[in-house]
C-alpha atoms as a printed R data frame, in Angstrom:
    type eleno elety resid chain resno       x       y       z
1   ATOM     1    CA   UNK     A     1 110.563  92.053  66.366
2   ATOM     2    CA   UNK     A     2 109.527  90.067  69.393
3   ATOM     3    CA   UNK     A     3 106.748  92.163  70.295
4   ATOM     4    CA   UNK     A     4 105.328  92.176  66.969
5   ATOM     5    CA   UNK     A     5 105.588  88.149  66.804
6   ATOM     6    CA   UNK     A     6 103.901  88.497  70.333
7   ATOM     7    CA   UNK     A     7 101.049  90.927  69.121
8   ATOM     8    CA   UNK     A     8 100.716  88.628  65.949
9   ATOM     9    CA   UNK     A     9 100.268  85.441  68.404
10  ATOM    10    CA   UNK     A    10  97.860  87.290  70.300
11  ATOM    11    CA   UNK     A    11  95.694  88.297  67.245
12  ATOM    12    CA   UNK     A    12  95.474  84.574  65.956
13  ATOM    13    CA   UNK     A    13  94.731  83.355  69.249
14  ATOM    14    CA   UNK     A    14  91.953  85.848  69.563
15  ATOM    15    CA   UNK     A    15  90.831  85.127  66.157
16  ATOM    16    CA   UNK     A    16  90.605  81.429  66.958
17  ATOM    17    CA   UNK     A    17  88.165  82.193  70.000
18  ATOM    18    CA   UNK     A    18  86.254  84.838  68.290
19  ATOM    19    CA   UNK     A    19  85.308  82.840  65.279
20  ATOM    20    CA   UNK     A    20  86.388  79.329  66.269
21  ATOM    21    CA   UNK     A    21  83.779  78.846  68.749
22  ATOM    22    CA   UNK     A    22  80.874  80.148  66.760
23  ATOM    23    CA   UNK     A    23  82.425  77.934  63.851
24  ATOM    24    CA   UNK     A    24  81.722  74.873  65.907
25  ATOM    25    CA   UNK     A    25  78.500  75.813  67.258
26  ATOM    26    CA   UNK     A    26  76.680  75.499  63.917
27  ATOM    27    CA   UNK     A    27  78.894  75.280  60.759
28  ATOM    28    CA   UNK     A    28  80.857  72.333  61.272
29  ATOM    29    CA   UNK     A    29  77.660  70.169  62.150
30  ATOM    30    CA   UNK     A    30  75.614  71.386  59.528
31  ATOM    31    CA   UNK     A    31  78.649  70.687  56.994
32  ATOM    32    CA   UNK     A    32  79.066  67.418  58.356
33  ATOM    33    CA   UNK     A    33  75.338  66.710  58.325
34  ATOM    34    CA   UNK     A    34  75.230  67.643  54.575
35  ATOM    35    CA   UNK     A    35  78.269  65.336  53.731
36  ATOM    36    CA   UNK     A    36  76.425  62.315  55.464
37  ATOM    37    CA   UNK     A    37  73.072  62.857  54.073
38  ATOM    38    CA   UNK     A    38  74.440  63.176  50.494
39  ATOM    39    CA   UNK     A    39  76.375  59.818  50.697
40  ATOM    40    CA   UNK     A    40  73.258  57.936  51.231
41  ATOM    41    CA   UNK     A    41  71.984  55.909  48.459
42  ATOM    42    CA   UNK     A    42  68.681  57.646  48.376
43  ATOM    43    CA   UNK     A    43  70.025  60.967  48.174
44  ATOM    44    CA   UNK     A    44  72.807  60.616  45.610
45  ATOM    45    CA   UNK     A    45  69.960  58.963  43.432
46  ATOM    46    CA   UNK     A    46  67.692  62.126  44.082
47  ATOM    47    CA   UNK     A    47  70.346  64.490  43.060
48  ATOM    48    CA   UNK     A    48  71.444  62.846  40.355
49  ATOM    49    CA   UNK     A    49  68.091  62.570  38.868
50  ATOM    50    CA   UNK     A    50  66.938  66.024  39.544
51  ATOM    51    CA   UNK     A    51  70.270  67.924  39.140
52  ATOM    52    CA   UNK     A    52  72.933  68.071  36.607
53  ATOM    53    CA   UNK     A    53  75.449  65.985  38.488
54  ATOM    54    CA   UNK     A    54  76.251  62.149  38.547
55  ATOM    55    CA   UNK     A    55  75.859  59.763  41.563
56  ATOM    56    CA   UNK     A    56  79.468  59.368  41.740
57  ATOM    57    CA   UNK     A    57  79.964  63.583  41.377
58  ATOM    58    CA   UNK     A    58  77.487  63.809  44.692
59  ATOM    59    CA   UNK     A    59  79.510  61.243  46.403
60  ATOM    60    CA   UNK     A    60  82.791  62.942  45.832
61  ATOM    61    CA   UNK     A    61  80.666  66.184  47.019
62  ATOM    62    CA   UNK     A    62  79.486  64.456  50.683
63  ATOM    63    CA   UNK     A    63  83.193  63.244  51.217
64  ATOM    64    CA   UNK     A    64  84.364  66.750  50.730
65  ATOM    65    CA   UNK     A    65  82.009  68.106  52.992
66  ATOM    66    CA   UNK     A    66  82.893  65.403  55.358
67  ATOM    67    CA   UNK     A    67  86.329  65.915  54.919
68  ATOM    68    CA   UNK     A    68  86.304  69.786  55.525
69  ATOM    69    CA   UNK     A    69  84.206  69.403  58.379
70  ATOM    70    CA   UNK     A    70  86.586  67.153  60.046
71  ATOM    71    CA   UNK     A    71  89.486  69.655  59.549
72  ATOM    72    CA   UNK     A    72  87.365  72.546  60.792
73  ATOM    73    CA   UNK     A    73  86.842  70.676  63.835
74  ATOM    74    CA   UNK     A    74  90.405  70.951  65.147
75  ATOM    75    CA   UNK     A    75  90.528  74.702  65.350
76  ATOM    76    CA   UNK     A    76  87.131  74.834  66.546
77  ATOM    77    CA   UNK     A    77  87.922  72.714  69.473
78  ATOM    78    CA   UNK     A    78  91.250  74.405  70.150
79  ATOM    79    CA   UNK     A    79  89.213  77.620  70.282
80  ATOM    80    CA   UNK     A    80  86.469  76.070  72.621
81  ATOM    81    CA   UNK     A    81  89.519  74.776  75.186
82  ATOM    82    CA   UNK     A    82  91.440  78.256  74.767
83  ATOM    83    CA   UNK     A    83  87.801  79.961  75.501
84  ATOM    84    CA   UNK     A    84  87.120  77.611  78.766
85  ATOM    85    CA   UNK     A    85  90.612  78.382  79.925
86  ATOM    86    CA   UNK     A    86  90.161  82.101  79.400
87  ATOM    87    CA   UNK     A    87  86.950  81.837  81.760
88  ATOM    88    CA   UNK     A    88  88.895  79.837  84.369
89  ATOM    89    CA   UNK     A    89  91.669  82.418  84.488
90  ATOM    90    CA   UNK     A    90  89.090  85.140  84.826
91  ATOM    91    CA   UNK     A    91  87.413  83.266  87.642
92  ATOM    92    CA   UNK     A    92  90.843  83.355  89.227
93  ATOM    93    CA   UNK     A    93  91.361  86.838  88.986
94  ATOM    94    CA   UNK     A    94  88.236  87.773  90.615
95  ATOM    95    CA   UNK     A    95  89.067  86.043  93.590
96  ATOM    96    CA   UNK     A    96  92.349  87.957  93.544
97  ATOM    97    CA   UNK     A    97  90.588  91.072  93.327
98  ATOM    98    CA   UNK     A    98  88.228  90.308  96.108
99  ATOM    99    CA   UNK     A    99  91.471  89.764  98.309
100 ATOM   100    CA   UNK     A   100  93.239  92.994  97.143
101 ATOM   101    CA   UNK     A   101  90.218  94.998  97.229
102 ATOM   102    CA   UNK     A   102  89.707  93.675 100.786
103 ATOM   103    CA   UNK     A   103  93.164  95.399 101.869
104 ATOM   104    CA   UNK     A   104  91.997  98.779 100.761
105 ATOM   105    CA   UNK     A   105  90.366 100.527 103.841
106 ATOM   106    CA   UNK     A   106  86.568 101.591 103.360
107 ATOM   107    CA   UNK     A   107  87.930 105.306 104.252
108 ATOM   108    CA   UNK     A   108  90.271 105.375 101.265
109 ATOM   109    CA   UNK     A   109  87.460 103.713  98.871
110 ATOM   110    CA   UNK     A   110  85.226 107.142 100.411
111 ATOM   111    CA   UNK     A   111  87.967 109.718  99.517
112 ATOM   112    CA   UNK     A   112  88.260 107.978  96.113
113 ATOM   113    CA   UNK     A   113  84.338 108.508  95.804
114 ATOM   114    CA   UNK     A   114  84.490 111.916  97.174
115 ATOM   115    CA   UNK     A   115  87.098 113.570  94.970
116 ATOM   116    CA   UNK     A   116  85.725 112.010  91.635
117 ATOM   117    CA   UNK     A   117  82.192 113.475  92.926
118 ATOM   118    CA   UNK     A   118  84.038 116.789  92.957
119 ATOM   119    CA   UNK     A   119  85.313 116.210  89.455
120 ATOM   120    CA   UNK     A   120  82.127 115.096  88.348
121 ATOM   121    CA   UNK     A   121  80.467 118.496  89.726
122 ATOM   122    CA   UNK     A   122  83.073 120.598  88.027
123 ATOM   123    CA   UNK     A   123  82.190 118.856  84.828
124 ATOM   124    CA   UNK     A   124  78.707 119.135  85.312
125 ATOM   125    CA   UNK     A   125  77.901 115.384  84.984
126 ATOM   126    CA   UNK     A   126  75.031 115.840  87.553
127 ATOM   127    CA   UNK     A   127  73.144 117.949  85.235
128 ATOM   128    CA   UNK     A   128  69.304 116.834  84.614
129 ATOM   129    CA   UNK     A   129  69.081 114.292  82.089
130 ATOM   130    CA   UNK     A   130  72.636 113.534  81.734
131 ATOM   131    CA   UNK     A   131  73.994 110.243  80.318
132 ATOM   132    CA   UNK     A   132  77.676 110.535  81.502
133 ATOM   133    CA   UNK     A   133  79.505 108.630  83.527
134 ATOM   134    CA   UNK     A   134  83.412 108.847  84.831
135 ATOM   135    CA   UNK     A   135  85.310 106.062  86.826
136 ATOM   136    CA   UNK     A   136  88.730 106.070  88.243
137 ATOM   137    CA   UNK     A   137  90.888 103.108  87.771
138 ATOM   138    CA   UNK     A   138  93.947 101.918  89.207
139 ATOM   139    CA   UNK     A   139  96.785  99.962  87.663
140 ATOM   140    CA   UNK     A   140  98.603  98.140  90.294
141 ATOM   141    CA   UNK     A   141 101.279  96.900  88.151
142 ATOM   142    CA   UNK     A   142 100.094  93.744  87.120
143 ATOM   143    CA   UNK     A   143  99.082  94.719  83.868
144 ATOM   144    CA   UNK     A   144  95.416  95.296  84.502
145 ATOM   145    CA   UNK     A   145  93.241  97.587  85.854
146 ATOM   146    CA   UNK     A   146  90.750  97.816  88.580
147 ATOM   147    CA   UNK     A   147  87.900 100.313  89.412
148 ATOM   148    CA   UNK     A   148  88.346 102.502  92.612
149 ATOM   149    CA   UNK     A   149  85.425 104.988  92.280
150 ATOM   150    CA   UNK     A   150  82.813 105.814  89.744
151 ATOM   151    CA   UNK     A   151  80.069 108.430  89.323
152 ATOM   152    CA   UNK     A   152  77.131 108.879  87.048
153 ATOM   153    CA   UNK     A   153  73.839 110.820  87.457
154 ATOM   154    CA   UNK     A   154  72.171 107.707  86.502
155 ATOM   155    CA   UNK     A   155  72.354 105.037  89.261
156 ATOM   156    CA   UNK     A   156  72.338 102.205  86.567
157 ATOM   157    CA   UNK     A   157  75.279 103.618  85.238
158 ATOM   158    CA   UNK     A   158  76.802 103.698  88.264
159 ATOM   159    CA   UNK     A   159  77.061 100.468  89.201
160 ATOM   160    CA   UNK     A   160  80.437  98.429  89.165
161 ATOM   161    CA   UNK     A   161  80.866  96.152  86.827
162 ATOM   162    CA   UNK     A   162  82.992  92.780  86.269
163 ATOM   163    CA   UNK     A   163  85.073  93.878  83.040
164 ATOM   164    CA   UNK     A   164  88.414  93.048  82.297
165 ATOM   165    CA   UNK     A   165  90.579  95.860  81.433
166 ATOM   166    CA   UNK     A   166  93.910  95.066  80.266
167 ATOM   167    CA   UNK     A   167  96.538  97.942  79.927
168 ATOM   168    CA   UNK     A   168  96.777  97.304  76.152
169 ATOM   169    CA   UNK     A   169  93.086  97.271  75.696
170 ATOM   170    CA   UNK     A   170  90.543  99.890  74.467
171 ATOM   171    CA   UNK     A   171  90.453 103.547  75.424
172 ATOM   172    CA   UNK     A   172  92.106 102.887  78.587
173 ATOM   173    CA   UNK     A   173  95.104 101.472  77.366
174 ATOM   174    CA   UNK     A   174  95.455 104.172  74.911
175 ATOM   175    CA   UNK     A   175  95.406 106.746  77.421
176 ATOM   176    CA   UNK     A   176  97.648 104.695  79.991
177 ATOM   177    CA   UNK     A   177 100.375 104.448  77.107
178 ATOM   178    CA   UNK     A   178  99.746 108.134  75.827
179 ATOM   179    CA   UNK     A   179  98.856 109.865  78.647
180 ATOM   180    CA   UNK     A   180  95.169 110.850  77.090
181 ATOM   181    CA   UNK     A   181  93.129 109.477  74.443
182 ATOM   182    CA   UNK     A   182  89.840 110.915  72.894
183 ATOM   183    CA   UNK     A   183  87.208 109.226  70.888
184 ATOM   184    CA   UNK     A   184  83.891 110.181  69.874
185 ATOM   185    CA   UNK     A   185  83.524 108.163  66.711
186 ATOM   186    CA   UNK     A   186  81.734 105.113  68.341
187 ATOM   187    CA   UNK     A   187  78.347 104.321  66.574
188 ATOM   188    CA   UNK     A   188  74.723 104.442  68.261
189 ATOM   189    CA   UNK     A   189  74.328 101.847  70.814
190 ATOM   190    CA   UNK     A   190  71.332 100.566  68.841
191 ATOM   191    CA   UNK     A   191  73.827  99.340  66.014
192 ATOM   192    CA   UNK     A   192  75.386  96.800  68.387
193 ATOM   193    CA   UNK     A   193  77.243  94.954  65.539
194 ATOM   194    CA   UNK     A   194  79.075  98.181  64.303
195 ATOM   195    CA   UNK     A   195  79.712  99.083  68.023
196 ATOM   196    CA   UNK     A   196  81.264  95.749  68.862
197 ATOM   197    CA   UNK     A   197  83.294  96.157  65.467
198 ATOM   198    CA   UNK     A   198  84.374  99.407  66.553
199 ATOM   199    CA   UNK     A   199  85.449  98.281  69.899
200 ATOM   200    CA   UNK     A   200  87.359  95.570  68.499
201 ATOM   201    CA   UNK     A   201  89.650  98.286  66.298
202 ATOM   202    CA   UNK     A   202  90.588  99.543  69.667
203 ATOM   203    CA   UNK     A   203  91.763  96.073  70.929
204 ATOM   204    CA   UNK     A   204  88.624  95.139  72.673
205 ATOM   205    CA   UNK     A   205  88.030  91.438  72.561
206 ATOM   206    CA   UNK     A   206  84.532  90.663  71.525
207 ATOM   207    CA   UNK     A   207  83.866  88.772  74.881
208 ATOM   208    CA   UNK     A   208  84.687  91.786  76.797
209 ATOM   209    CA   UNK     A   209  83.124  94.467  74.768
210 ATOM   210    CA   UNK     A   210  79.883  92.594  74.454
211 ATOM   211    CA   UNK     A   211  79.374  92.695  78.118
212 ATOM   212    CA   UNK     A   212  79.899  96.553  78.521
213 ATOM   213    CA   UNK     A   213  76.382  97.822  79.678
214 ATOM   214    CA   UNK     A   214  76.907 101.556  78.916
215 ATOM   215    CA   UNK     A   215  77.760 101.457  75.056
216 ATOM   216    CA   UNK     A   216  79.012 104.992  74.997
217 ATOM   217    CA   UNK     A   217  79.537 107.020  71.832
218 ATOM   218    CA   UNK     A   218  82.348 109.318  73.329
219 ATOM   219    CA   UNK     A   219  85.389 108.421  75.573
220 ATOM   220    CA   UNK     A   220  88.189 110.220  76.879
221 ATOM   221    CA   UNK     A   221  90.981 108.836  79.283
222 ATOM   222    CA   UNK     A   222  93.670 110.649  81.098
223 ATOM   223    CA   UNK     A   223  96.420 109.097  83.011
224 ATOM   224    CA   UNK     A   224  96.891 110.601  86.482
225 ATOM   225    CA   UNK     A   225 101.021 110.527  87.324
226 ATOM   226    CA   UNK     A   226 102.443 111.296  90.868
227 ATOM   227    CA   UNK     A   227 104.461 114.268  91.174
228 ATOM   228    CA   UNK     A   228 107.590 112.076  90.744
229 ATOM   229    CA   UNK     A   229 106.428 110.895  87.504
230 ATOM   230    CA   UNK     A   230 104.906 107.706  88.313
231 ATOM   231    CA   UNK     A   231 101.666 106.548  86.619
232 ATOM   232    CA   UNK     A   232  99.185 105.700  89.016
233 ATOM   233    CA   UNK     A   233  95.791 105.616  87.608
234 ATOM   234    CA   UNK     A   234  93.640 106.527  84.443
235 ATOM   235    CA   UNK     A   235  89.919 108.315  84.698
236 ATOM   236    CA   UNK     A   236  87.769 107.387  81.759
237 ATOM   237    CA   UNK     A   237  84.921 109.767  80.890
238 ATOM   238    CA   UNK     A   238  82.197 108.640  78.927
239 ATOM   239    CA   UNK     A   239  78.942 110.044  77.230
240 ATOM   240    CA   UNK     A   240  76.323 108.723  74.653
241 ATOM   241    CA   UNK     A   241  76.623 112.203  73.063
242 ATOM   242    CA   UNK     A   242  79.259 112.033  70.436
243 ATOM   243    CA   UNK     A   243  79.328 115.975  70.825
244 ATOM   244    CA   UNK     A   244  79.040 116.245  74.333
245 ATOM   245    CA   UNK     A   245  82.761 117.536  74.925
246 ATOM   246    CA   UNK     A   246  85.723 118.570  73.127
247 ATOM   247    CA   UNK     A   247  89.105 117.153  73.674
248 ATOM   248    CA   UNK     A   248  90.992 120.486  74.117
249 ATOM   249    CA   UNK     A   249  88.420 121.482  77.079
250 ATOM   250    CA   UNK     A   250  89.115 118.044  78.443
251 ATOM   251    CA   UNK     A   251  92.745 118.119  78.374
252 ATOM   252    CA   UNK     A   252  92.916 121.502  79.940
253 ATOM   253    CA   UNK     A   253  90.721 120.591  82.812
254 ATOM   254    CA   UNK     A   254  92.391 117.337  83.606
255 ATOM   255    CA   UNK     A   255  95.718 119.090  83.245
256 ATOM   256    CA   UNK     A   256  94.849 121.609  85.944
257 ATOM   257    CA   UNK     A   257  91.408 121.147  87.976
258 ATOM   258    CA   UNK     A   258  91.184 117.229  87.301
259 ATOM   259    CA   UNK     A   259  94.800 116.366  88.613
260 ATOM   260    CA   UNK     A   260  94.538 118.635  91.322
261 ATOM   261    CA   UNK     A   261  91.655 116.708  92.625
262 ATOM   262    CA   UNK     A   262  92.727 113.456  91.632
263 ATOM   263    CA   UNK     A   263  96.559 113.554  92.306
264 ATOM   264    CA   UNK     A   264  96.482 113.838  96.329
265 ATOM   265    CA   UNK     A   265  94.518 110.856  97.122
266 ATOM   266    CA   UNK     A   266  96.218 108.325  94.417
267 ATOM   267    CA   UNK     A   267  99.665 109.530  96.211
268 ATOM   268    CA   UNK     A   268  98.237 109.273  99.675
269 ATOM   269    CA   UNK     A   269  97.085 105.594  99.165
270 ATOM   270    CA   UNK     A   270  99.582 104.560  96.314
271 ATOM   271    CA   UNK     A   271 101.190 101.612  98.725
272 ATOM   272    CA   UNK     A   272  97.532 100.166  99.326
273 ATOM   273    CA   UNK     A   273  96.276 100.386  95.733
274 ATOM   274    CA   UNK     A   274  94.912  96.958  94.839
275 ATOM   275    CA   UNK     A   275  97.240  94.817  92.962
276 ATOM   276    CA   UNK     A   276  94.368  93.723  91.131
277 ATOM   277    CA   UNK     A   277  93.749  91.771  87.670
278 ATOM   278    CA   UNK     A   278  90.336  92.569  86.816
279 ATOM   279    CA   UNK     A   279  87.016  94.676  88.128
280 ATOM   280    CA   UNK     A   280  84.132  92.922  89.706
281 ATOM   281    CA   UNK     A   281  80.560  93.696  90.084
282 ATOM   282    CA   UNK     A   282  80.315  94.144  93.843
283 ATOM   283    CA   UNK     A   283  81.045  97.257  95.412
284 ATOM   284    CA   UNK     A   284  84.634  98.440  96.732
């Protein structure tokens, strides 16, 4: 029950941020403007003359609009404060990440890059015209993931990016909890509204999902554990082609070849994996 209450509080808070801020941006000023306009003598006389309602009725309507606008202002203001607080927290986490990544040697990061490249080659990600990407994310024990290495044949898609990936959000969160996760039901990226709605079903807040450059249609996540069964990282494979891979083929690959390539460096550098809270755009 405590966990359910916590999830409910988070859902309400996210709803306030997702809907409260847009509401305050345009709807409330319009509603108050309509109310104020309707309460003017000229407006009530004009409306009563041309529409089937008395001047008193239109004045009631104006006061109602003002009252509703005032009542809606408060959740909108709360949502705006929450959003500012979230941005401040994210900026602080970015600074934490920079400091944490400074503690990981460039040699270690090169090792992760080399091993992930071998995984990509084994999966034929480097085929001409491919729009696939694979990323290795470490969980430093703080509830957030940090990218250690990324590969895509497309240099734009290969860029690192400043995203928040909470261990309870999206494909990465499901893979972290269950061991693996496959989803190829995301709509085409040209249907951005549909894509964002689908991402929200997977627990990605709108302000996180909207900043994702590569809006893929297929996602596969696989958790890498140590030989002592300590969870270390999640590898995310994504593609703009929804039928590019079969889940059974990917499971077979990562249960054997993928784990064989990624488990050793993760175990070797486990003690120096960044205790990070967010991912950032600059190289690591």
